[in-house]
VMD Tcl script that builds the backbone (N, CA, C; Angstrom):
set m [mol new atoms 225]
animate dup $m
set s [atomselect $m all]
$s set {name element resname resid chain x y z} {
  {N N MET 1 A 116.965 130.022 34.550}
  {CA C MET 1 A 116.707 131.197 33.731}
  {C C MET 1 A 116.229 130.760 32.347}
  {N N LYS 2 A 115.492 131.609 31.728}
  {CA C LYS 2 A 114.891 131.295 30.434}
  {C C LYS 2 A 115.944 131.238 29.327}
  {N N GLN 3 A 115.712 130.377 28.325}
  {CA C GLN 3 A 116.612 130.257 27.180}
  {C C GLN 3 A 116.259 131.252 26.073}
  {N N GLN 4 A 114.967 131.348 25.748}
  {CA C GLN 4 A 114.499 132.293 24.732}
  {C C GLN 4 A 113.060 132.672 25.064}
  {N N PHE 5 A 112.744 133.961 24.896}
  {CA C PHE 5 A 111.405 134.420 25.228}
  {C C PHE 5 A 111.126 135.761 24.565}
  {N N GLU 6 A 109.853 136.077 24.429}
  {CA C GLU 6 A 109.448 137.387 23.935}
  {C C GLU 6 A 109.666 138.394 25.055}
  {N N ALA 7 A 110.163 139.572 24.701}
  {CA C ALA 7 A 110.436 140.597 25.699}
  {C C ALA 7 A 109.996 141.957 25.160}
  {N N VAL 8 A 109.747 142.879 26.091}
  {CA C VAL 8 A 109.348 144.237 25.737}
  {C C VAL 8 A 110.182 145.205 26.564}
  {N N LEU 9 A 110.787 146.184 25.902}
  {CA C LEU 9 A 111.534 147.231 26.586}
  {C C LEU 9 A 110.840 148.562 26.327}
  {N N THR 10 A 111.035 149.516 27.210}
  {CA C THR 10 A 110.410 150.823 27.089}
  {C C THR 10 A 111.195 151.677 26.119}
  {N N GLY 11 A 110.563 152.041 25.017}
  {CA C GLY 11 A 111.193 152.936 24.056}
  {C C GLY 11 A 110.939 154.379 24.433}
  {N N SER 12 A 111.558 155.294 23.727}
  {CA C SER 12 A 111.354 156.710 24.033}
  {C C SER 12 A 109.945 157.164 23.657}
  {N N ASP 13 A 109.354 156.526 22.649}
  {CA C ASP 13 A 107.991 156.883 22.228}
  {C C ASP 13 A 106.992 155.747 22.432}
  {N N THR 14 A 107.412 154.537 22.112}
  {CA C THR 14 A 106.535 153.371 22.183}
  {C C THR 14 A 107.316 152.177 22.711}
  {N N PRO 15 A 106.631 151.137 23.146}
  {CA C PRO 15 A 107.329 149.925 23.575}
  {C C PRO 15 A 108.119 149.303 22.422}
  {N N VAL 16 A 109.224 148.649 22.762}
  {CA C VAL 16 A 110.058 147.975 21.771}
  {C C VAL 16 A 109.910 146.474 21.998}
  {N N TYR 17 A 109.318 145.786 21.040}
  {CA C TYR 17 A 109.058 144.355 21.147}
  {C C TYR 17 A 110.187 143.584 20.486}
  {N N GLY 18 A 110.550 142.449 21.112}
  {CA C GLY 18 A 111.612 141.648 20.531}
  {C C GLY 18 A 111.714 140.277 21.155}
  {N N ILE 19 A 112.805 139.610 20.831}
  {CA C ILE 19 A 113.106 138.279 21.335}
  {C C ILE 19 A 114.404 138.353 22.117}
  {N N ALA 20 A 114.405 137.786 23.309}
  {CA C ALA 20 A 115.614 137.687 24.121}
  {C C ALA 20 A 116.059 136.229 24.131}
  {N N SER 21 A 117.360 136.029 24.001}
  {CA C SER 21 A 117.920 134.677 23.962}
  {C C SER 21 A 119.153 134.595 24.846}
  {N N ARG 22 A 119.311 133.459 25.487}
  {CA C ARG 22 A 120.514 133.203 26.275}
  {C C ARG 22 A 121.612 132.793 25.301}
  {N N ILE 23 A 122.786 133.429 25.416}
  {CA C ILE 23 A 123.889 133.171 24.500}
  {C C ILE 23 A 125.215 133.141 25.255}
  {N N SER 24 A 126.258 132.708 24.583}
  {CA C SER 24 A 127.635 132.886 25.048}
  {C C SER 24 A 128.201 134.055 24.266}
  {N N PHE 25 A 128.859 134.982 24.982}
  {CA C PHE 25 A 129.379 136.174 24.322}
  {C C PHE 25 A 130.621 136.663 25.041}
  {N N ASP 26 A 131.710 136.750 24.332}
  {CA C ASP 26 A 132.936 137.371 24.839}
  {C C ASP 26 A 133.356 136.811 26.207}
  {N N GLY 27 A 133.289 135.495 26.365}
  {CA C GLY 27 A 133.686 134.859 27.614}
  {C C GLY 27 A 132.586 134.726 28.654}
  {N N TYR 28 A 131.427 135.257 28.384}
  {CA C TYR 28 A 130.280 135.148 29.295}
  {C C TYR 28 A 129.370 134.030 28.792}
  {N N ASP 29 A 129.228 132.973 29.586}
  {CA C ASP 29 A 128.389 131.845 29.179}
  {C C ASP 29 A 126.902 132.094 29.408}
  {N N ASN 30 A 126.568 133.036 30.257}
  {CA C ASN 30 A 125.167 133.308 30.590}
  {C C ASN 30 A 124.755 134.720 30.190}
  {N N ALA 31 A 125.141 135.119 29.010}
  {CA C ALA 31 A 124.734 136.429 28.505}
  {C C ALA 31 A 123.345 136.316 27.884}
  {N N TYR 32 A 122.680 137.454 27.769}
  {CA C TYR 32 A 121.371 137.517 27.108}
  {C C TYR 32 A 121.414 138.575 26.027}
  {N N GLU 33 A 120.824 138.222 24.894}
  {CA C GLU 33 A 120.772 139.118 23.749}
  {C C GLU 33 A 119.314 139.453 23.458}
  {N N PHE 34 A 119.029 140.738 23.334}
  {CA C PHE 34 A 117.701 141.209 22.944}
  {C C PHE 34 A 117.808 141.774 21.540}
  {N N LYS 35 A 116.942 141.295 20.655}
  {CA C LYS 35 A 116.844 141.825 19.289}
  {C C LYS 35 A 115.406 142.255 19.064}
  {N N SER 36 A 115.224 143.524 18.750}
  {CA C SER 36 A 113.870 144.003 18.500}
  {C C SER 36 A 113.352 143.455 17.177}
  {N N ILE 37 A 112.050 143.306 17.104}
  {CA C ILE 37 A 111.414 142.762 15.907}
  {C C ILE 37 A 111.670 143.662 14.695}
  {N N ASP 38 A 111.718 144.969 14.917}
  {CA C ASP 38 A 111.935 145.901 13.799}
  {C C ASP 38 A 113.419 146.211 13.554}
  {N N ASN 39 A 114.305 145.509 14.254}
  {CA C ASN 39 A 115.764 145.669 14.123}
  {C C ASN 39 A 116.281 147.044 14.533}
  {N N SER 40 A 115.520 147.767 15.326}
  {CA C SER 40 A 115.960 149.090 15.765}
  {C C SER 40 A 116.813 149.026 17.033}
  {N N LEU 41 A 116.740 147.908 17.764}
  {CA C LEU 41 A 117.454 147.799 19.035}
  {C C LEU 41 A 118.084 146.419 19.163}
  {N N HIS 42 A 119.354 146.422 19.559}
  {CA C HIS 42 A 120.093 145.200 19.828}
  {C C HIS 42 A 120.854 145.439 21.120}
  {N N LEU 43 A 120.719 144.527 22.085}
  {CA C LEU 43 A 121.327 144.692 23.396}
  {C C LEU 43 A 121.830 143.348 23.888}
  {N N ILE 44 A 123.052 143.325 24.418}
  {CA C ILE 44 A 123.607 142.123 25.035}
  {C C ILE 44 A 124.025 142.485 26.449}
  {N N ILE 45 A 123.538 141.706 27.432}
  {CA C ILE 45 A 123.868 141.935 28.835}
  {C C ILE 45 A 124.350 140.635 29.467}
  {N N ALA 46 A 125.086 140.759 30.569}
  {CA C ALA 46 A 125.545 139.592 31.331}
  {C C ALA 46 A 125.863 140.035 32.747}
  {N N GLN 47 A 125.943 139.054 33.638}
  {CA C GLN 47 A 126.314 139.335 35.019}
  {C C GLN 47 A 127.828 139.333 35.146}
  {N N ASP 48 A 128.357 140.307 35.898}
  {CA C ASP 48 A 129.789 140.346 36.145}
  {C C ASP 48 A 130.123 139.460 37.351}
  {N N ASP 49 A 131.364 139.496 37.797}
  {CA C ASP 49 A 131.806 138.652 38.915}
  {C C ASP 49 A 131.098 138.970 40.227}
  {N N ASP 50 A 130.534 140.171 40.338}
  {CA C ASP 50 A 129.795 140.582 41.532}
  {C C ASP 50 A 128.293 140.375 41.372}
  {N N ASN 51 A 127.897 139.619 40.334}
  {CA C ASN 51 A 126.494 139.335 40.020}
  {C C ASN 51 A 125.687 140.575 39.671}
  {N N GLN 52 A 126.362 141.621 39.206}
  {CA C GLN 52 A 125.687 142.823 38.732}
  {C C GLN 52 A 125.532 142.710 37.221}
  {N N TRP 53 A 124.354 143.043 36.714}
  {CA C TRP 53 A 124.119 142.982 35.281}
  {C C TRP 53 A 124.749 144.192 34.616}
  {N N GLN 54 A 125.409 143.954 33.487}
  {CA C GLN 54 A 126.062 145.027 32.754}
  {C C GLN 54 A 125.823 144.892 31.256}
  {N N ARG 55 A 125.936 145.988 30.567}
  {CA C ARG 55 A 125.805 146.000 29.109}
  {C C ARG 55 A 127.148 145.596 28.504}
  {N N LEU 56 A 127.103 144.626 27.601}
  {CA C LEU 56 A 128.301 144.211 26.885}
  {C C LEU 56 A 128.354 144.825 25.497}
  {N N ALA 57 A 127.197 144.991 24.880}
  {CA C ALA 57 A 127.113 145.590 23.544}
  {C C ALA 57 A 125.687 146.068 23.333}
  {N N SER 58 A 125.540 147.078 22.477}
  {CA C SER 58 A 124.200 147.547 22.146}
  {C C SER 58 A 124.264 148.544 21.003}
  {N N THR 59 A 123.093 148.773 20.443}
  {CA C THR 59 A 122.951 149.862 19.488}
  {C C THR 59 A 122.871 151.160 20.273}
  {N N GLU 60 A 123.050 152.250 19.592}
  {CA C GLU 60 A 122.923 153.577 20.202}
  {C C GLU 60 A 121.717 154.263 19.590}
  {N N PRO 61 A 121.022 155.094 20.299}
  {CA C PRO 61 A 121.246 155.445 21.691}
  {C C PRO 61 A 120.860 154.298 22.620}
  {N N PHE 62 A 121.402 154.332 23.814}
  {CA C PHE 62 A 121.194 153.290 24.805}
  {C C PHE 62 A 120.584 153.901 26.057}
  {N N LEU 63 A 119.576 153.226 26.607}
  {CA C LEU 63 A 118.970 153.657 27.870}
  {C C LEU 63 A 119.330 152.650 28.957}
  {N N GLN 64 A 119.905 153.117 30.046}
  {CA C GLN 64 A 120.340 152.255 31.150}
  {C C GLN 64 A 119.183 151.437 31.720}
  {N N VAL 65 A 117.990 151.976 31.696}
  {CA C VAL 65 A 116.817 151.293 32.246}
  {C C VAL 65 A 116.532 149.977 31.512}
  {N N TRP 66 A 116.996 149.844 30.268}
  {CA C TRP 66 A 116.758 148.619 29.518}
  {C C TRP 66 A 117.379 147.400 30.188}
  {N N ILE 67 A 118.517 147.580 30.845}
  {CA C ILE 67 A 119.141 146.449 31.544}
  {C C ILE 67 A 118.195 145.938 32.620}
  {N N ASP 68 A 117.702 146.832 33.452}
  {CA C ASP 68 A 116.784 146.433 34.543}
  {C C ASP 68 A 115.511 145.809 33.992}
  {N N GLU 69 A 114.965 146.388 32.938}
  {CA C GLU 69 A 113.737 145.864 32.354}
  {C C GLU 69 A 113.936 144.453 31.810}
  {N N LEU 70 A 115.064 144.230 31.150}
  {CA C LEU 70 A 115.330 142.894 30.589}
  {C C LEU 70 A 115.597 141.884 31.691}
  {N N VAL 71 A 116.337 142.275 32.719}
  {CA C VAL 71 A 116.621 141.360 33.833}
  {C C VAL 71 A 115.326 140.914 34.515}
  {N N LYS 72 A 114.387 141.815 34.694}
  {CA C LYS 72 A 113.105 141.460 35.317}
  {C C LYS 72 A 112.365 140.398 34.498}
  {N N GLN 73 A 112.567 140.401 33.190}
  {CA C GLN 73 A 111.892 139.433 32.334}
  {C C GLN 73 A 112.668 138.112 32.233}
  {N N ILE 74 A 113.956 138.155 32.570}
  {CA C ILE 74 A 114.778 136.939 32.549}
  {C C ILE 74 A 114.449 136.039 33.727}
  {N N VAL 75 A 114.355 136.629 34.918}
  {CA C VAL 75 A 114.160 135.821 36.138}
  {C C VAL 75 A 112.716 135.625 36.494}
}
mol reanalyze $m
mol bondsrecalc $m
mol representation Tube
mol addrep $m
């Protein structure tokens, strides 16, 4: 899996551009953090014990589709 890369998530009006990085967070060694370039969006996701991706932290409002979009760019 990628360590750091440019990523794009679907915003409500326009695409949200940012950088995704592999991090350790709250006991998860393979978490990913997305930070938008304009600082409007921050999202941290990781796989649970069943290998399902879940949101660990984020700014609000949050769109569930962002998890799927980020995972597609990770693998």
